[in-house]
FIPA-962745 format. One record per residue: z, x, y of N, C-alpha, C in turn; residue number from 1. Coordinates in Angstrom, 2 decimals. Atoms other than C-alpha are relative to their C-alpha. Layout:
// FIPA-962745
> Z, X, Y, Z, X, Y, Z, X, Y, NUM
...
***
This chain:
// FIPA-962745
> 0.80, -0.63, -0.94, -5.63, -28.60, -35.24, 0.26, -0.60, 1.78, 1
> 0.45, 0.26, -1.35, -6.36, -30.83, -32.67, 1.43, -1.06, 0.32, 2
> -1.64, 0.48, -0.87, -2.25, -32.06, -32.42, 0.45, 0.74, 0.96, 3
> -0.49, -1.75, -0.62, -0.98, -28.53, -31.47, -1.35, 0.26, 1.39, 4
> 0.98, -0.52, -1.16, -3.92, -28.23, -28.81, 0.21, -1.24, 1.01, 5
> -0.72, 1.12, -0.64, -2.64, -31.97, -27.44, 1.41, 0.56, 0.28, 6
> -0.99, -0.73, -0.52, 0.49, -30.35, -27.05, 0.42, 1.34, 0.09, 7
> -0.36, -1.33, -0.69, -0.39, -26.65, -26.32, -0.44, 0.01, 1.49, 8
> 0.50, -0.20, -1.07, -2.35, -27.31, -23.40, 0.66, -0.31, 0.94, 9
> -0.68, 0.61, -1.51, -0.02, -29.87, -21.16, 1.23, 1.43, 0.24, 10
> -0.57, -1.43, 0.16, 2.63, -27.00, -22.10, 0.17, 1.14, 0.72, 11
> 0.46, -1.49, -0.20, 0.89, -23.82, -21.43, -0.26, -0.80, 1.87, 12
> 0.49, 0.57, -1.89, -0.14, -26.05, -17.42, 1.48, -0.23, 0.22, 13
> -0.59, -0.11, -0.65, 3.41, -26.73, -16.78, 0.30, 1.36, -0.13, 14
> -1.20, -1.98, -0.44, 4.93, -22.88, -17.59, -1.30, 0.63, 0.70, 15
> 0.91, 0.04, -1.22, 1.77, -22.53, -15.37, 0.17, 0.05, 1.27, 16
> -0.20, 0.33, -1.30, 2.69, -23.89, -12.77, 1.25, 0.49, 0.75, 17
> -0.75, -0.73, -0.38, 5.75, -23.11, -12.89, 0.78, 1.34, -0.02, 18
> -0.07, -1.65, 0.13, 5.89, -19.25, -13.07, 0.24, 0.41, 1.59, 19
> -0.51, -0.52, -1.62, 5.79, -18.90, -9.31, 1.05, -0.37, 0.60, 20
> -2.01, 0.43, -0.66, 9.74, -20.40, -9.39, 0.63, 0.90, -0.47, 21
> -1.29, -2.02, 0.45, 10.81, -16.76, -10.95, 0.06, 0.52, 1.10, 22
> -0.17, -0.65, -1.26, 10.37, -15.63, -7.60, 1.89, 0.07, 0.68, 23
> -1.53, 0.02, -0.62, 13.91, -17.33, -7.00, 0.51, 0.27, -0.93, 24
> -0.17, -0.72, 0.75, 14.78, -15.66, -9.93, 0.42, 1.29, -0.15, 25
> 0.29, -0.89, 0.17, 13.88, -12.41, -9.84, -1.07, 0.61, 1.28, 26
> 0.87, -0.29, -1.28, 12.55, -12.03, -5.81, -0.51, 1.74, 0.36, 27
> 0.29, -1.41, -0.26, 10.51, -8.68, -5.11, 1.29, 0.56, 1.02, 28
> -0.68, -0.59, -0.18, 12.85, -5.99, -3.43, -1.03, -0.01, 1.38, 29
> 0.87, -0.60, -0.86, 11.26, -5.54, 0.13, 1.09, 0.12, 1.60, 30
> -0.86, 0.17, -1.10, 14.67, -4.97, 2.09, -0.12, 1.09, 0.92, 31
> 0.51, -1.33, -1.00, 13.68, -1.72, 3.67, -1.34, -0.43, 0.68, 32
> 1.35, -0.19, -0.66, 10.45, -2.43, 4.56, 0.04, -0.24, 1.95, 33
> 0.43, 0.27, -1.21, 10.80, -3.48, 8.30, 2.07, 0.65, 0.74, 34
> -0.96, -0.58, -0.60, 13.57, -1.15, 10.50, 1.38, -0.86, 0.23, 35
> -0.96, 0.16, -0.35, 17.16, -1.49, 11.11, 0.60, 0.46, 1.97, 36
> -0.24, -0.62, -1.87, 17.84, -0.99, 15.34, 1.42, 0.25, -0.11, 37
> -1.15, -0.90, -0.74, 21.43, -0.72, 15.53, -0.02, -1.58, 0.77, 38
> -0.63, 0.62, -1.27, 23.22, -2.54, 18.51, -0.67, 0.13, 0.94, 39
> 1.01, -0.77, -1.62, 20.41, -1.47, 21.30, 0.00, -2.13, -0.14, 40
> 0.70, 0.89, 0.25, 19.09, -5.41, 20.34, 1.11, -1.31, -0.43, 41
> -0.84, 1.48, 0.76, 21.70, -8.60, 19.87, -1.09, -0.58, -0.95, 42
> 0.21, 0.16, 1.63, 20.93, -9.62, 15.91, -1.39, 0.13, -0.28, 43
> 1.35, -0.69, 0.14, 18.03, -7.70, 15.84, -0.02, 0.30, -1.84, 44
> -0.02, 0.22, 1.14, 19.40, -7.09, 12.06, 0.21, -1.19, -0.48, 45
> -0.27, 1.32, 1.03, 20.15, -10.56, 11.03, -1.71, -0.76, 0.37, 46
> 1.25, 0.63, 0.42, 16.43, -11.60, 11.86, -0.70, 1.33, -0.67, 47
> 0.86, -0.92, 1.29, 15.26, -8.30, 10.36, 0.15, -0.40, -1.82, 48
> -0.36, 0.12, 1.38, 16.65, -9.35, 6.87, -0.78, -1.12, 0.01, 49
> 0.64, 1.45, 0.07, 15.46, -13.14, 7.40, -1.76, 0.41, -0.35, 50
> 1.60, -1.08, 0.13, 11.52, -11.01, 8.21, 0.01, -0.06, -1.46, 51
> -0.55, -0.54, 1.37, 12.45, -9.04, 5.05, -0.20, -0.90, -1.05, 52
> -0.53, 0.81, 1.28, 13.67, -11.84, 2.44, -1.49, -1.60, 0.09, 53
> 0.70, 1.57, 0.20, 10.80, -14.81, 3.67, -1.42, 0.18, 0.13, 54
> 1.19, 0.22, -0.47, 7.98, -13.40, 5.87, -1.02, 1.06, -0.68, 55
> 0.68, -1.22, 0.40, 7.09, -9.89, 4.78, -0.99, -0.19, -1.16, 56
> 0.21, -0.35, 1.01, 5.61, -10.38, 1.43, -1.90, -0.54, 0.41, 57
> 1.64, -0.02, -0.54, 1.98, -11.87, 3.30, -0.09, -0.16, 1.57, 58
> -0.06, -0.42, -1.02, 2.63, -10.77, 6.59, 0.28, 1.80, 0.87, 59
> -0.07, -1.49, -0.10, 2.48, -6.75, 5.88, -0.49, 0.41, -0.96, 60
> 1.20, -0.64, 1.05, 0.26, -4.42, 4.13, 0.66, 0.53, -1.26, 61
> -0.49, -1.10, 0.97, 2.91, -2.05, 2.31, 0.96, -1.19, -1.04, 62
> -1.37, 0.83, 0.90, 5.35, -5.64, 0.76, -0.40, 0.32, -1.40, 63
> -0.28, -0.16, 2.01, 6.64, -5.40, -3.03, 0.09, -1.57, 0.17, 64
> 0.97, 1.21, 0.24, 4.20, -8.28, -4.11, 1.40, -0.39, -1.72, 65
> -0.74, 0.59, 1.21, 6.11, -10.08, -7.43, -0.33, 0.65, -1.18, 66
> 1.11, -0.44, 1.23, 5.07, -8.96, -10.63, -0.95, -0.85, -0.60, 67
> 1.13, 0.88, 0.01, 2.59, -11.62, -11.21, -1.45, -0.24, 0.45, 68
> 1.08, 0.10, -0.87, 0.68, -10.73, -8.61, -1.20, 1.12, -0.64, 69
> 1.29, -0.70, 0.69, -1.66, -8.64, -10.91, -0.33, -0.14, -1.01, 70
> 0.75, 1.33, 1.38, -2.79, -11.66, -13.31, -1.11, 0.01, 0.71, 71
> 1.77, 0.38, -0.85, -6.27, -12.62, -12.56, 0.35, -0.53, 1.08, 72
> -0.09, 1.04, -0.91, -5.69, -15.69, -11.05, 0.81, 0.10, 1.29, 73
> -1.64, 0.09, -0.92, -2.40, -15.16, -9.10, -0.72, 1.03, 0.79, 74
> 1.08, -1.07, -0.66, -4.05, -11.66, -7.51, -0.99, -0.83, 0.77, 75
> 1.04, 1.07, -1.52, -7.06, -13.65, -5.90, 0.45, -0.55, 0.57, 76
> -0.02, 1.21, -1.02, -5.30, -16.58, -4.39, 1.27, 1.06, 0.38, 77
> -0.94, -0.66, -0.84, -2.39, -14.08, -3.43, -0.74, 1.16, 1.06, 78
> 0.92, -0.34, -0.79, -4.94, -11.89, -1.70, -0.45, -0.28, 0.95, 79
> 0.66, 0.69, -1.38, -6.36, -14.46, 0.38, 0.66, -0.38, 0.24, 80
> -1.26, 0.30, -0.44, -2.75, -15.65, 1.14, 0.51, 1.16, 1.08, 81
> -0.06, -1.35, -1.21, -2.10, -11.99, 2.80, -0.85, -0.04, 0.85, 82
> 0.72, -0.27, -1.19, -5.50, -11.54, 4.20, 0.16, -0.95, 1.11, 83
> 0.01, 1.37, -0.90, -4.91, -15.03, 5.99, 1.29, 0.69, 1.02, 84
> -1.40, -0.69, -0.73, -1.21, -13.62, 7.04, -0.19, 1.02, 0.58, 85
> -0.07, -1.24, -0.63, -1.93, -10.74, 7.99, -0.86, 0.44, 1.39, 86
> 0.70, 0.86, -0.88, -4.60, -12.21, 10.07, 0.76, -0.56, 1.36, 87
> -1.07, 1.02, -1.60, -2.18, -14.52, 12.30, 0.81, 0.84, -0.07, 88
> -0.94, -0.73, -0.17, 0.10, -11.71, 12.14, 0.55, 0.65, -1.18, 89
> -0.37, -0.81, 1.00, 1.03, -8.00, 11.04, 1.61, 0.01, 0.32, 90
> -1.08, -0.54, -0.78, 4.34, -7.53, 11.20, 0.62, 1.30, 0.08, 91
> -0.25, -1.12, -0.88, 4.88, -4.16, 11.64, -0.85, 0.77, 0.86, 92
> 0.54, 0.00, -1.23, 2.04, -3.98, 14.37, 0.78, -0.86, 0.83, 93
> -1.03, 0.92, -1.04, 4.07, -6.69, 16.20, 1.15, 0.64, 0.21, 94
> -1.43, -0.87, -0.44, 7.15, -4.96, 15.99, -0.07, 1.57, 0.38, 95
> 0.70, -1.77, 0.23, 6.26, -1.26, 15.63, -1.13, 0.49, 1.16, 96
> 1.20, -0.33, -0.99, 2.86, -1.16, 17.65, -0.92, 0.28, -0.56, 97
> 1.16, -1.03, 0.95, 0.66, 0.17, 14.64, 0.40, -0.44, -1.41, 98
> -0.40, 0.53, 1.23, 0.07, -0.91, 11.14, 0.65, 0.66, -0.76, 99
> -0.04, -1.29, 0.71, 0.85, 2.39, 9.71, 1.38, 0.40, 0.14, 100
> -1.55, -0.25, -0.89, 4.64, 2.48, 11.28, 0.51, -0.05, -1.13, 101
> -0.83, 0.49, 1.13, 7.04, 3.24, 8.67, 1.21, -0.51, 0.50, 102
> -0.39, 0.72, -0.43, 9.54, 1.31, 8.89, 1.66, 0.46, 0.06, 103
> -1.21, -0.54, -1.21, 12.86, 3.85, 9.38, -0.65, 0.62, 1.15, 104
> 0.59, -0.83, -0.92, 10.77, 5.55, 12.00, -0.57, -0.52, 0.80, 105
> 0.29, 0.31, -0.32, 9.40, 2.91, 13.63, 0.24, -0.32, 1.19, 106
> -0.54, 0.65, -1.81, 9.18, 1.79, 17.64, 0.19, -0.53, 0.72, 107
> 0.77, 0.98, -0.23, 8.92, -1.19, 19.32, -0.66, 0.75, 1.64, 108
> 1.25, -0.79, -0.73, 6.16, -0.77, 22.05, -0.16, -1.06, 0.78, 109
***
C-alpha cells in the first residue's frame, strides 16, 4: 500500500498541474461575445477575434469558462482572477459603454 501511495501521489500532482493545459486542446468558445463592426473601423474584426480568444475569459462577465471552472479549487482561483481582471478592465464596459451590453447590439460610446 505504501508503494502505491508513493506512485499515486506524484502522478496525481502531475495530472492536476497539467489539467489547465486542456485549454489548448478544448478551448471554451467565446467567439461571439464581442461584436463585429465591419468596415467602419479598420482592423476591428481582427482585434475582436484576438480579444475573444485571449482576453475575454477574465475581462468579461458572461464569458464561457473552461469545463474545469466548476471544480472546487479551480473555481475559487478562477473567480479571484476574473474579479481582478474585470477590476482592471471590463471589455464590454470599455468597448460598448455598459457592462450589460449585448455583443450583437452594443454601441461604442
